[in-house]
C-alpha positions, 0 to 999 in steps of 0.5 A: 526705083529712083535709086536704081534709075540713078545708079543706072544713069551713073554707070552709063555716064561712067561708060561714056566718060571712059569711051570719050577718054579713049576716043579723044586720046586717039585724036589729040596730042599727048601734050597736056595743058598745064592748067587745072580744071576747076569744077563746081557750082558758083558760090560767092564767086569762089569758082571764078576766083579759084579758076582765075588764081590757078594759071592756064586753068579752065572752069566748069560751072554746073548751075547759074547764080542770079547774084553773079553774072560771070562767064566760064569756060564750060557752062552746063546749065539745065533748066528744062527736061530736055536740057537736063537730058543733054547735060546728063550725057554731055557732062561725062563725055566732057570729063573724058575729053578734059582728062586727055588735056589736063592732069589736075582737077579741083572740085569745088563743093559736091558737084561732079560730071557723073551723077552720084547721089550717094556714092560721094563721087567715088566712080568719078574720082576712082576713074581720075586716079586710075589715070594718075590725075592730081585731085583737090577738093575744096568744100564750101559748107553745108554739102560736107558739114556733118549735122551729127558731129557738129550737134554732138560738139554743140551738146558737149559745149552747151552752145547753139551752132549752125546745124542747130537751126539749119534743119528748120530753115532748110527742111530735110537737110538734116535727114538720115540719108543726107547725113549719110551722103555727107559722110560718104562725100568726106570719106571718098575725098579722104580716100582719093584727094591729094589735098582738101580745103575745109575749116575743120571745126566750122565745117566739121566732117568725116574727113580724117586727113589734114585740111587747109583753110579756105580763102577769100580772094578779095579784089584790091579795089575793095580796099580803096573804097572808103578812106574817110568813113570816120572823119565826120560821122553824123549817124552811125550805120549798122548793117546786117545782110544775111544770106539765110536769116535763121542760121545767120542769127537774124532774129537775135540781131533784130531783138538786140536792135529793138532793145537798143532802140527802146533804150534810146540809142540813135543809129541807122539800122539797115537789113538786106536780104536776097539782094545782088552782090553789088548792092551789098558792097554799096551798103558796106561803103557807108556802114560803120558796124556790120553784124555778120553771123552768129553761129559760125566759127569763120567770118564768111565772105560777107564778113571779110568784105566788111573788113575790107570796107573799114567796118567794125565787124561783130561775128561769132568766128573764133580762132580759139575754136576754128584753128584754120583761121589766120594769125591775129583773126580774133583781133580783126573783129569783135568775137561775138557769140549769139548771146553777146550781140546786144552787149557787144553792139552796145559797147560800140555805141557807148564808145564810138571811138572804138568803132574806128579802132576795130575797123582799122584793125580788121582792115589791116588783117584783111589786107594781109590775109584776104586780098586776091594776091595773098589768096592766089599765092597761098592757093598755088603754094598748097596745090602745087606743092 
């Protein structure tokens, strides 16, 4: 019954989008605006950064984020039942209007204007392409990452990966229906998208076409925070700031920290969970070593922010596994699979001079590959090709 209701709502929304497009086409000039329409749910400031990176673009955010206080061109938030009802019928009409003003649409994650549940945005994308719109998909992680495919990869290579534990930390995410939804999402993107951004191994999916690497858009100011962090170190500071402790490897980190403390190593360990972004950046300013995440194959935003703050980074990201990582990535951090957290951290504590060396290498790599300017140039090169 629920599926039937959602299907009906989706069809009504599609009709509203088409009607809105037709009516708006009559009343607005044919001249299109040059910018992109960037659509999604704000995650790690990617929606704000991408919409700012593409000239003359507008942003549509479907959900507020307690960690980021930013403004968007359209904010379609719905907390109450009444608000949800309003957004349900307003969002497809907004799509129709935007299609009369713009020819290029970039979708971040799995969000869309039309309720899709299990059709992978097929109705929405088909409508866009029938009007000759350019379409780009930019995936962020769990919405596209296949549990079946990545778990099969883990079995072949006899390792644990993100999906090994994600079903425990996020109940139901590994269900058959959710996997089918991810499969459909990838297949629909494959069919309709002109370009797709997605780390091919870390976010292993049912996408068949070539995918492009995700970007980081780090503000230049982040690279100016700490210049003399290693001049007179009285106490080594080790930082771990997981957004989701189980799938980031926090139990393994805590075990390594405990064992090192028991062995008499002197250092300060800071663990931050569920804190505002500004506090995370403040903590990075005083940290010397950052323990990032240990089941992923890319460093994530927090990891590259650590590099920008001249921290020696330990993470499982590995360019031998994830081919979309930029050249020199494995020299930018200490590649640390989950079984090596204790050993690799111990090496740094035994050889403090190596911490600064690793931090400098990571800083230079991030400065070359992860700045806002570098990301803007690369994004525009790919999507405007």
